N, C-alpha and C positions, 0 to 999 in steps of 0.2 A: 367186626369182633374185636374192635380196639379194647386192651385188657386195663379192668380197675385195679388202682393201687392196692399193691398188697397179694396179687395174684399173681398165677407163674403165668409167663409166655407158653404160646404156642410154639414147637420148633417147626422150621420149615428149612428144607433142603432143595435148592435151587441148581439141579444139573445141564450142563448146557456144555454144546459141543456139535459136532458134525458139519453137512454140509453149512459152506460160512454163507450163501445165496440166502439164509435164512435169516442171515443178522445174529445169532445165537448171543455172540455179546451182550451189544446193545440189547436187545430183546431183554435178555437175562436179567440184565440190570434193572431196565424198568423195570421187571415183576419183583425183582429183589425188593425195590424203592418201595414198591407197593405193599409188600407184603409187612416190608418195615413200619408203613404209616399206621399199617392196620393191627400193629402190635406183636406181630408175629418175631421171635427172634432166627437170623437167619445165617442159612450158613450156604455159601457157594461155591460149588467144585466144578472144576473143568476135566473130572476124569471118572469115567462108568466106575473104577474100582471102588470107589463110592458104595457104591452098590455091595462090593466085597466086606463091609465093616459092621458086620452085626451091633457092636456099640452104637455106634451113631444111629442107625436106622431102628434101633430101637427105642430111642430118643426123639425124634421124628416122628413129629404129628403129622405132616403132608409134604409130598414129595413132588416137585414139579420142573417137569423137563423139559428142556429144550432140545433134542436131538436129532436133527435130521439124519437120515441115511445111516450110516456107518454100522460097524461088528461092535457086537455085545458078544462076550464068552456064554459058554452056558454056567460056569458059574456066578456070574454077574448077572443075569439073567433070572437065577434061583433065586441069586441075595433079594432082588427087587422085589421080585412075585411073594416072596415070602414072607416082606416086609409089608406087602400090601393084606395079603392074606391075614396077616396077624392086626390089622386094625391102621395101619400109616394107610391115610388120603395120597391119591396122585392126581394130577392136574396138570394141562398139558393145550397148548394151542397148533393147530397146523401140521405143519411136516415135524414138528419139536417132540409130537405124540404118536400121531399116525401115519407115519412116512419113517418111522426107524427102526433098523436091526429086521429087514425085509425079511431074511430067508429064519426067522424064527418066528416061527409059528404058535408056540405058545405064549409068546408076549403079546401076541398080535390077537389072540383069546381073551386075553386079560385086557386089554384095552377096549375090545370089542367091535374095532374096523381096522380098513387098511385102506390105505390110499392107492389107487390102482391108474386115477387118469388124471388130468385136465386138458384143457384145450390150450392152444403154442401163446393163444393172447389173452389178459385180461377181461375176463365176462363182466357185465353187470347184472346182478341178481337181486331178487329180495331175500331178508330171509326173514319167516314166516314163524314167531313162536306159536306152538301148536294148542286152538284155544281149551283142551283137554289140561291140559300141564299151569295152564294162568296161574293157581293158585304157589307152585315151585317156590322155590325161595329165590332160585336164580333167573325167574321169569317176571315177577311182580312189576307192574307196570310198564315192561317192554314191549312198543307195537310192532308192525312191520317197519323195516328199514332195509334200506337199500347199500350194497355194497358194490364197489368198481376191484377187483381183484382176482384171483386164481380160485375158482370154484371147481371142489375135488369131487370127481367120482371115485365111489370108493366099495368096497365091498365089504359088510356087515354082516353082525351076529344079530341074528332075529332077538335075540334076550336081553337087548339093553333099552333103555327110555328115553327115545328120540323126547326133547324138549321144541326143539323148533328146526325145520328143513327149508329148502329150497326146489325151485321146478330148472332142470337142469336145462342151461343155455345152450341155445345150436350151436353146434362144435362142426366144422366143415367136412373136418375130418371122419367122423363118427355121426352121421345124419341119423343112426338106429336108435343114440341115446336122446336124442331132442327129449323134452316134454318128463322125462324122469324124475320123480321128487327123490330126493338125495338130502341126507342127513346132515345138520349145519352141529347140532349140539346135542350132545346127548350124556347120560349118567348111566352106571352099574353099579353094583354092590360086587364085591371080588373078596369070598370068607368075611371077614369082620371090615373091610376096607372098602374105601369107596374110590371109583374113579369117575371123572368129570374133564370130558373132550368139546373143545371148541374150534373147526376147523377154517375160521377166518382167519389169518396171522400171516400172509406171506413177507409182509417187510410191518417196519415200525409204526407208517403212516395206518393198516389194518387195526392195529391194534392201539390208537389214538380214539378211532369211531366210539363216538359216548355209550353208544349200546355194546360193542365187543368190547370194550373196556369194562361196564359195568356187571357183564353176565361171566365176562373173567375172573372177576374180583369177587362175585359172589359165590362162582364156583369153587374156585380156592377154597371159600370158607366153609361150602356145602363136603367137601372132600375132606377136609381135616378131621382127626380124628376127635 
């Protein structure tokens, strides 16, 4: 999405924080750098109060959130939801977007899925782009690939568009879940806004997997106003 000379750059807001185990500062910095390379003007925020700033949100074309768990106030949540409904895109990865603000079901309705479990140990699993969405701009040229990381088991909104999935690997604590097909990448519309989610991304190494890196960058572009 590199801007042409004389054009106005898109504005992205990177909101990072929450549980330190998902390295929100290094991961957020990595994402912000990628956005800048792609021609965005980027504001980095370490506070959810950014979602109270109507002026900031009105001028933001894309919100990228990396905030695992934590608490969000009703006013902050409403500000975020209103911005997306008005056309600001929302994108994120792993717990930074689908394990955030666990008590806030309205937030979960917007994102389209909620983390509920992963095995104690990392799993090695194949991410499978769905053939029926091969023409989607996020998936172009992406073939099935393997990662070794946390595999998220999620409660899902049936209205989202799943672009890629995986087969849930054996979990000694929950053998009844073995073989379940779980979403890995999806999109949804929220009013005039677009939402993009990829569940891979527990650590920086995950984000450096070429296919993950490519889909995240494309997903952020796709979600942008």
